[in-house]
C-alpha positions in Angstrom: 0.0 0.0 0.0 1.3 3.5 -1.0 1.3 6.4 1.5 -1.9 8.4 0.9 -1.4 11.9 -0.4 -1.1 14.9 1.9 -4.8 15.9 1.6 -5.6 14.2 5.0 -7.1 16.8 7.3 -5.5 17.7 10.6 -8.9 17.4 12.4 -10.5 14.7 14.7 -12.1 11.7 13.1 -12.1 7.9 12.3 -10.0 6.2 9.7 -10.6 2.8 8.0 -8.1 0.7 6.3 -9.5 -1.7 3.6 -8.1 -4.7 1.8 -8.1 -5.3 -2.0 -11.7 -6.4 -2.0 -12.8 -3.3 -0.2 -13.4 -5.1 3.1 -12.6 -2.9 6.2 -9.8 -4.6 8.1 -9.1 -1.9 10.7 -10.8 1.1 12.2 -9.1 3.7 14.4 -9.7 7.2 15.8 -7.5 10.2 16.1 -7.4 13.8 17.4 -5.3 14.6 14.3 -6.1 12.3 11.4 -3.1 13.3 9.3 -0.6 12.7 12.0 -2.1 9.3 13.0 -2.5 7.9 9.5 0.9 9.1 8.5 2.5 7.2 11.4 1.5 3.8 9.8 3.8 4.6 6.9 7.1 4.7 8.9 9.8 2.0 8.1 8.3 -1.4 8.3 10.9 -2.6 10.9 10.0 0.2 13.2 6.3 -1.0 13.4 5.0 -3.7 15.7 4.6 -7.0 13.9 0.9 -6.9 14.1 0.6 -3.3 12.8 3.0 -4.2 10.0 0.8 -7.1 9.0 -2.1 -4.9 8.9 -0.5 -2.2 6.7 0.8 -5.2 4.5 -2.8 -6.4 4.0 -4.2 -2.9 3.5 -4.9 -1.7 0.0 -6.5 1.8 0.8 -7.3 4.0 3.6 -10.4 6.4 4.1 -11.4 8.7 6.8 -14.4 10.5 8.2 -14.0 13.9 10.0 -16.0 14.8 13.2 -16.0 17.8 15.5 -14.3 16.5 18.5 -12.6 13.5 20.3 -15.8 12.1 21.8 -17.6 12.1 18.4 -14.5 10.3 17.0 -14.9 7.6 19.9 -18.6 7.1 19.2 -18.0 6.9 15.4 -15.2 4.3 15.9 -17.5 2.2 18.0 -20.2 2.3 15.3 -17.8 1.4 12.6 -16.3 -1.6 14.5 -19.7 -3.0 15.3 -20.8 -2.6 11.7 -17.6 -4.2 10.1 -16.0 -6.4 12.7 -12.5 -5.6 11.4 -10.2 -8.5 11.7 -7.2 -6.4 13.1 -9.2 -4.5 15.8 -9.1 -5.7 19.4 -12.2 -7.7 20.3 -13.8 -8.6 23.6 -15.2 -12.2 23.5 -17.4 -13.5 26.3 -15.4 -16.4 27.8 -18.7 -18.0 28.6 -22.4 -17.4 28.3 -23.5 -16.0 31.7 -27.0 -16.3 32.9 -29.2 -13.5 34.0 -32.3 -13.5 36.2 -35.0 -11.8 34.0 -38.4 -10.3 34.7 -40.7 -9.7 31.8 -42.2 -6.4 33.0 -44.0 -5.7 29.7 -46.4 -8.6 30.1 -49.8 -8.3 31.9 -48.6 -11.0 34.4 -44.8 -10.6 34.5 -42.7 -13.7 34.7 -39.4 -14.4 36.4 -36.9 -16.7 34.6 -33.3 -17.6 33.9 -32.1 -16.2 30.6 -29.0 -16.3 28.5 -28.1 -14.7 25.2 -29.5 -11.7 23.5 -31.4 -9.2 25.7 -34.9 -7.8 24.6 -36.8 -4.7 25.3 -39.6 -4.8 28.0 -37.5 -7.1 30.3 -35.5 -6.2 33.5 -32.2 -8.2 33.9 -30.2 -8.9 37.1 -26.8 -10.3 37.0 -25.0 -11.8 35.2 -24.4 -14.6 37.6 -21.3 -16.9 37.4 -23.3 -20.0 37.9 -26.9 -20.9 37.0 -27.4 -22.6 40.5 -26.8 -19.2 42.0 -29.9 -17.6 40.2 -32.1 -20.7 40.9 -31.3 -20.5 44.6 -32.0 -16.8 44.7 -35.2 -17.1 42.8 -36.4 -20.1 44.8 -35.9 -18.1 48.0 -37.6 -14.9 46.8 -40.6 -16.8 45.3 -41.5 -17.8 48.9 -42.1 -14.1 49.7 -43.1 -12.9 46.2 -44.8 -15.7 44.4 -44.8 -14.4 40.9 -45.2 -16.8 37.9 -42.2 -18.6 36.3 -44.1 -20.7 33.8 -43.9 -20.4 30.0 -46.6 -18.6 27.9 -47.9 -22.0 26.6 -48.2 -23.4 30.2 -49.9 -20.3 31.4 -52.5 -20.5 28.7 -53.0 -24.3 29.2 -53.9 -23.8 32.9 -55.9 -20.6 32.1 -57.9 -22.7 29.7 -58.3 -25.6 32.2 -59.1 -23.3 35.0 -56.8 -25.3 37.3 -53.4 -23.9 38.7 -50.2 -25.9 38.6 -48.2 -27.5 41.5 -46.4 -24.2 42.1 -49.6 -22.6 43.2 -50.3 -25.4 45.6 -46.8 -25.1 47.3 -47.2 -21.3 47.5 -44.5 -20.4 44.9 -47.0 -18.8 42.5 -50.0 -16.6 43.3 -52.1 -18.2 40.5 -52.7 -15.4 38.0 -53.8 -18.0 35.5 -56.9 -18.7 37.5 -57.4 -15.2 38.7 -56.4 -16.0 42.4 -54.7 -12.7 42.6 -55.9 -9.3 41.5 -54.0 -7.2 38.9 -53.0 -4.6 41.4 -51.9 -7.1 44.1 -49.8 -9.0 41.4 -48.1 -5.6 40.3 -47.2 -5.0 44.0 -45.5 -8.5 44.3 -43.6 -7.8 41.1 -42.5 -4.4 42.3 -41.4 -5.6 45.7 -39.5 -8.4 43.9 -37.7 -5.9 41.6 -37.0 -3.6 44.6 -35.2 -6.4 46.5 -33.2 -7.5 43.4 -32.1 -3.8 42.9 -30.8 -3.8 46.3 -33.4 -1.4 47.8 -34.8 -3.9 50.2 -35.1 -1.6 53.3 -38.7 -0.5 52.5 -39.9 -4.0 51.8 -38.2 -5.6 54.9 -39.6 -2.8 57.1 -43.1 -3.3 55.8 -43.0 -7.0 56.4 -41.6 -6.5 59.9 -44.5 -4.2 60.7 -47.0 -6.6 59.3 -45.3 -9.4 61.4 -45.6 -7.5 64.6 -49.2 -6.3 64.0 -50.3 -9.9 63.2 -48.7 -11.1 66.4 -50.4 -8.4 68.4 -53.6 -9.4 66.9 -52.9 -13.0 67.9 -52.8 -14.0 64.2 -49.9 -16.3 64.8 -50.2 -18.2 61.7 -50.0 -15.1 59.6 -47.2 -13.7 61.7 -45.1 -17.0 61.3 -45.6 -16.5 57.5 -44.2 -13.0 57.5 -41.4 -14.3 59.6 -40.5 -16.9 57.0 -40.8 -14.4 54.2 -38.3 -12.1 55.9 -35.9 -15.0 56.5 -36.1 -15.9 52.8 -35.3 -12.3 51.8 -32.3 -12.1 54.2 -31.0 -15.4 52.8 -31.4 -14.1 49.2 -29.6 -10.9 50.2 -26.8 -13.0 51.7 -26.1 -14.5 48.3 -25.1 -11.0 47.2 -21.7 -10.3 48.9 -21.5 -6.9 50.7 -18.2 -5.1 49.6 -19.1 -1.4 50.0 -21.2 1.3 51.4 -24.9 0.9 50.9 -25.1 3.9 48.4 -22.1 2.8 46.3 -22.7 1.9 42.6 -19.4 0.8 40.9 -17.9 -1.5 38.4 -14.6 -3.1 39.3 -12.5 -4.2 36.3 -9.6 -6.7 36.7 -7.2 -7.4 33.8 -4.6 -10.0 33.4 -2.6 -10.0 30.1 0.2 -11.5 28.1 1.7 -10.6 24.7 -1.2 -12.0 22.6 -4.3 -12.0 24.9 -5.9 -10.6 28.0 -8.6 -11.9 30.4 -11.1 -9.3 31.9 -13.3 -9.9 34.8 -15.9 -7.3 35.8 -17.8 -7.2 39.2 -20.9 -5.2 39.2 -21.6 -3.6 42.6 -24.9 -1.9 43.3 -26.0 -0.5 46.6 -22.7 -1.9 48.0 -23.5 -5.5 46.9 -21.9 -7.6 44.2 -25.0 -8.2 42.1 -23.3 -9.6 39.0 -20.1 -10.7 37.3 -19.0 -11.0 33.7 -15.8 -12.1 31.9 -14.2 -11.5 28.6 -11.2 -12.7 26.6 -9.5 -10.0 24.6 -7.6 -10.9 21.3 -4.8 -8.4 21.2 -4.7 -8.2 17.4 -3.1 -4.8 17.4 -0.2 -3.3 19.3 -1.4 -1.8 22.5 0.0 -0.6 25.9 -1.7 -1.6 29.3 -3.0 2.0 29.4 -4.5 1.7 25.9 -5.9 -1.8 26.7 -7.7 -0.4 29.7 -9.1 2.5 27.5 -10.3 0.0 24.9 -12.0 -2.3 27.5 -14.0 0.6 28.9 -15.0 1.7 25.5 -16.1 -1.8 24.4 -17.8 -2.5 27.8 -20.0 0.5 27.7 -20.5 1.1 23.9 -24.0 -0.5 24.2 -26.5 0.1 26.9 -25.4 -2.0 29.8 -27.9 -4.2 31.5 -27.2 -2.7 34.9 -26.7 0.8 33.6 -23.5 2.8 34.0 -22.2 3.3 37.6 -20.9 6.4 39.3 -17.4 4.8 39.6 -15.4 2.6 37.3 -12.3 1.0 39.0 -9.4 0.1 36.7 -5.8 -1.3 37.4 -4.1 1.6 35.8 -5.0 5.1 34.4 -6.3 4.6 30.9 -5.4 6.5 27.9 -7.7 9.6 27.4 -9.1 9.4 30.8 -10.9 12.8 30.7 -12.5 11.9 27.3 -13.7 8.6 28.6 -15.1 10.2 31.7 -16.8 12.9 29.7 -18.3 10.1 27.4 -19.5 8.0 30.2 -21.0 11.0 32.0 -22.9 11.8 28.8 -24.3 8.2 28.7 -25.3 8.2 32.4 -26.5 11.9 32.4 -24.5 12.4 35.6 -20.9 12.5 36.6 -18.8 9.3 36.2 -15.5 9.0 37.7 -12.6 6.5 36.8 -10.3 5.6 39.7 -7.2 3.5 40.3 -7.4 2.4 43.9 -4.1 2.4 45.9 -5.3 1.5 49.4 -8.3 0.6 51.4 -11.3 -1.7 50.8 -11.5 -0.8 47.1 -7.9 -1.8 46.6 -8.6 -5.2 48.2 -11.8 -5.6 46.2 -9.8 -4.8 43.0 -7.1 -7.4 43.9 -9.7 -10.1 44.2 -11.2 -9.3 40.8 -7.8 -9.3 39.3 -7.0 -12.6 40.8 -10.2 -14.0 39.2 -8.8 -12.5 35.8 -5.4 -14.2 36.3 -7.0 -17.6 36.9 -9.3 -17.2 33.9 -6.3 -16.3 31.7 -4.5 -19.5 32.9 -7.5 -21.6 32.1 -7.9 -20.0 28.7 -4.3 -20.5 27.8 -4.6 -24.3 28.5 -7.8 -24.4 26.3 -6.2 -22.3 23.6 -3.0 -24.1 23.5 -4.9 -27.2 22.7 -7.6 -25.8 20.4 -5.5 -23.3 18.4 -2.7 -25.7 17.8 -5.0 -28.4 16.6 -6.9 -26.0 14.2 -3.7 -24.7 12.7 -2.4 -28.2 12.2 -5.6 -29.3 10.6 -5.6 -26.4 8.2 -2.0 -26.9 7.2 -2.6 -30.7 6.8 -5.5 -30.0 4.5 -3.5 -27.6 2.3 -0.8 -30.2 1.9 -3.1 -33.3 1.4 -5.4 -31.6 -1.1 -2.8 -29.5 -2.9 -4.5 -26.3 -2.1 -2.6 -22.9 -3.0 -3.1 -21.7 0.5 -4.4 -22.9 3.8 -8.3 -22.9 3.7 -9.1 -20.3 6.3 -12.7 -20.2 5.0 -14.3 -23.6 4.3 -17.9 -24.0 3.1 -19.8 -27.3 3.1 -23.0 -28.2 1.3 -25.6 -30.8 2.0 -29.1 -31.8 0.8 -32.1 -33.2 2.7 -35.5 -34.5 1.6 -38.1 -37.2 2.3 -38.9 -39.1 -0.9 -38.4 -36.0 -3.0 -40.6 -33.8 -0.8 -39.5 -30.6 1.0 -36.1 -30.7 -0.7 -33.6 -28.3 1.0 -29.9 -27.5 0.9 -27.6 -26.1 3.6 -24.3 -24.2 3.6 -22.2 -24.1 6.7 -19.0 -22.2 7.1 -15.8 -22.6 9.1 -13.3 -19.7 9.4 -10.0 -20.4 11.0 -11.4 -23.8 11.9 -14.3 -22.3 13.9 -18.0 -22.3 12.9 -19.3 -18.9 11.8 -23.0 -19.4 12.3 -24.0 -15.9 11.0 -22.7 -17.0 7.5 -24.8 -20.2 7.5 -27.4 -20.3 4.7 -30.5 -22.5 4.0 -31.9 -23.0 0.5 -35.4 -24.2 -0.6 -35.0 -26.2 -3.9 -37.1 -24.3 -6.4 -36.8 -26.4 -9.4 -38.7 -29.5 -8.3 -35.9 -32.1 -8.4 -37.8 -35.1 -7.2 -35.1 -37.5 -5.9 -32.3 -36.2 -7.9 -29.7 -35.0 -5.4 -27.2 -34.0 -8.2 -29.6 -31.6 -9.7 -30.5 -30.1 -6.3 -26.8 -29.7 -5.5 -26.2 -28.0 -8.9 -29.0 -25.5 -8.1 -27.6 -24.7 -4.7 -24.0 -24.1 -5.7 -25.2 -22.2 -8.8 -27.3 -19.8 -6.8 -24.6 -19.3 -4.1 -21.7 -18.8 -6.5 -23.7 -16.7 -9.0 -24.6 -14.4 -6.0 -20.9 -14.3 -5.2 -19.9 -13.3 -8.7 -22.7 -10.6 -8.8 -21.8 -9.1 -5.5 -18.0 -9.4 -6.0 -18.2 -7.4 -9.2 -20.2 -4.6 -7.7 -18.4 -1.5 -6.2 -18.2 -0.9 -2.6 -20.7 1.7 -1.5 -19.9 4.9 0.2 -20.1 3.2 3.7 -17.6 0.6 2.7 -20.2 -2.2 2.5 -20.6 -4.8 -0.3 -24.3 -5.4 -0.9 -25.6 -8.9 -0.3 -24.4 -11.8 1.9 -22.2 -13.8 -0.5 -19.3 -11.3 -1.2 -16.5 -13.6 -0.1 -15.4 -16.7 -1.7 -14.4 -20.0 0.2 -10.9 -21.2 -0.1 -12.2 -24.8 0.0 -15.7 -25.7 -1.2 -16.7 -29.1 0.3 -19.7 -31.2 -0.8 -21.2 -34.1 1.1 -21.1 -37.1 -1.3 -18.7 -39.1 -3.5 -17.4 -38.7 -6.9 -20.8 -37.8 -8.4 -21.4 -34.7 -6.1 -17.7 -33.7 -6.7 -18.4 -33.8 -10.5 -21.4 -31.5 -10.0 -19.3 -29.0 -8.0 -16.5 -29.1 -10.4 -18.8 -28.5 -13.3 -20.6 -25.5 -11.6 -17.3 -23.7 -10.7 -16.1 -24.3 -14.3 -19.2 -23.0 -15.9 -19.1 -19.9 -13.8 -15.4 -19.3 -14.5 -14.2 -19.9 -10.9 -12.2 -23.1 -11.4 -8.9 -21.3 -10.7 -10.3 -19.3 -7.7 -12.3 -21.9 -5.7 -10.8 -25.4 -5.0 -13.5 -28.1 -4.5 -13.5 -31.6 -2.8 -16.0 -34.1 -1.7 -16.3 -36.2 1.5 -18.1 -39.6 1.1 -19.7 -40.7 4.3 -19.4 -44.5 3.8 -15.6 -44.8 4.1 -14.8 -41.1 5.0 -13.2 -40.8 1.6 -12.1 -37.4 0.2 -12.1 -36.9 -3.5 -10.5 -34.0 -5.4 -10.8 -33.1 -9.1 -8.3 -34.9 -11.5 -7.9 -37.9 -9.4 -9.9 -41.1 -9.6 -8.6 -42.4 -6.3 -9.6 -40.8 -2.9 -6.9 -38.7 -1.1 -5.4 -40.6 1.8 -6.2 -38.6 4.9 -4.7 -40.4 8.0 -7.4 -41.7 10.4 -7.4 -39.8 13.7 -5.7 -36.8 12.0 -6.8 -33.2 12.8 -7.5 -32.6 9.1 -9.9 -35.5 8.9 -11.7 -34.5 12.1 -12.2 -30.9 10.9 -13.7 -32.2 7.6 -16.1 -34.6 9.5 -17.1 -31.8 11.9 -18.1 -29.4 9.1 -19.8 -32.2 7.2 -21.8 -33.4 10.2 -22.7 -29.7 10.9 -23.9 -29.3 7.3 -26.0 -32.5 7.6 -27.5 -31.4 10.9 -28.3 -28.0 9.6 -30.0 -29.3 6.5 -32.0 -31.9 8.4 -33.2 -29.3 10.9 -34.5 -27.0 8.1 -36.2 -30.0 6.5 -37.9 -30.9 9.6 -39.1 -27.3 10.1 -40.5 -27.3 6.6 -42.1 -30.7 6.9 -43.7 -29.8 10.2 -45.1 -26.7 8.9 -46.5 -28.4 5.9 -48.0 -31.2 8.0 -49.5 -28.6 10.4 -51.2 -26.7 7.4 -52.5 -30.0 5.9 -54.1 -31.1 9.1 -56.0 -27.9 9.2 -56.7 -27.4 5.6 -60.2 -27.4 4.2 -61.9 -26.1 7.5 -64.4 -23.5 6.4 -63.5 -20.0 8.0 -60.0 -21.1 9.2 -57.5 -19.2 7.3 -53.7 -19.3 7.8 -53.6 -16.5 10.3 -56.5 -17.9 12.4 -55.2 -21.4 12.3 -51.8 -20.2 13.6 -53.5 -18.3 16.4 -55.6 -21.4 17.3 -52.6 -23.7 17.4 -50.7 -21.2 19.7 -53.9 -20.8 22.0 -54.3 -24.5 22.5 -50.7 -25.5 22.6 -50.4 -27.5 19.4 -52.2 -29.3 16.5 -52.7 -32.4 18.8 -54.5 -30.3 21.3 -56.6 -28.7 18.5 -57.7 -32.2 17.4 -58.6 -33.2 21.0 -60.4 -30.0 22.0 -64.0 -30.3 23.0 -66.7 -27.9 21.6 -66.6 -26.2 25.1 -62.9 -25.7 24.9 -63.3 -24.0 21.5 -66.2 -21.9 22.7 -63.9 -20.4 25.4 -61.8 -18.7 22.7 -63.9 -15.5 22.4 -62.0 -14.4 19.4 -63.0 -17.6 17.4 -66.4 -17.3 15.7 -69.0 -19.8 16.8 -69.5 -21.2 13.1 -65.7 -21.7 12.8 -65.5 -23.4 16.2 -68.3 -25.7 15.0 -66.4 -26.4 11.7 -63.1 -27.2 13.6 -64.8 -29.6 16.0 -66.8 -31.3 13.3 -63.6 -31.6 11.1 -61.9 -33.9 13.7 -64.9 -35.5 15.2 -67.0 -36.5 12.3 -68.1 -40.1 12.0 -65.7 -42.3 9.8 
């Protein structure tokens, strides 16, 4: 890459390095764009090896001007989230932590344990290091605040039956499904539950103590004993949250342990003086960065989206991060009140930070052991594949294709992807076979490969737009295209890439399940891949993943078709109404078994349609 001309402005902004295909490979920010970008074009031997690799892979550089450093920071976050550049430092959750969630947007809010993506209308508490910690806390609080924990389908089933479940009888649910609690009383239970989980339990505890005393004075000893048990349950639940500070303190404590290539990050969330959650990350140090720079990047990435527990008043770090003042300004804007970044040197906060840092060191050691095994095996497998299959380079991106059908019906195809030996599920694709292939697997494979590779050619040849995006989802070619099958399927793949003029760009191979034989073009005999080798294991993994993905899609389509066929022909029951009926009763089986009275309880279902549904499944043979 040549040094860009001297037209780069001397203003704040974000810059983006792109490779030869127009893909963004690095995003940075700067107070002075010209000075920062020019620094990449010093002598190569003076650059850090990772920085030199990035510059070598770059083909062009672009920039966007902003008004100040905070806007540059926000823009950088936005671009990194959009492009996921390969040379930017990334925070990866070292595990999927569970949360205690309450669906406050529902008429009868539900408490449950959740992982994964968060949704609007739900309050989250945690994350917790272990699922059992949530279940213990939830079990204790349900004794005092018996809110529902059942799924929507279970709730509707008992609402329809008019009978509560076991949790109601053991007093861990107030029975909203059978109207055993009023709407206002249930809301009060939910509000008290949320207050205790927020660490603001004083008002709730005080009220229960007053009720216990009043009941005792009125000689209602059974009621007084119940209030006593409720208080004990709350106190035990609060003991699960370790007290580490003053009762009015909200802070996040960030511990970092690092080596040359990676870092482990542990975060303890302290609210009202109690540790209410914990989270961990592994950081890939794919760019040259100091400890101060790493601390700044961790703060930026940790708070660049709305945190579940909000932004605290104080963020504790092991060292003063770069651009501390800018970070404090940015966090204060997000919180709408002052946020302070501190490095503790003595006292309780120093001890707490040492505990969090010790957790990070232990996690880094565990990760090193896992990584040493996993990374070595994946690298060895990719190198073995390159040598055994005669590939021009190690296949960092492998795509595998498989077909699924049942006697020619619901024909589907799947495409799964490995990058650097790891599955990239966001790139998985499913194909409905459009040309009615019957039992012809070869024709179906031809259709899928033609559609995928034609889309690649179309998107590859289109210019990158002004945002740096390529339109579509097939912009990048595999370095190994693998099909599930023997010589026949290999012949189909070979013919498709040749017809599309890609035979010199995309290598193909096939893996036959019967003897785990691998075939490549130009050879009548299978390639000998040693049994038990990392290369064969990787091929088996992606082939089995393609098979699983295809079969899952096939089952979904077949199930949908069978559901539709069961309810076809019922007068007045269109697709939308049929779907609503199946959801309300819990499945097609329940619809078939429903009595006329059950159907009549569905006030939205017209009487004539209810009669038609009942008659459809209960007519004499």
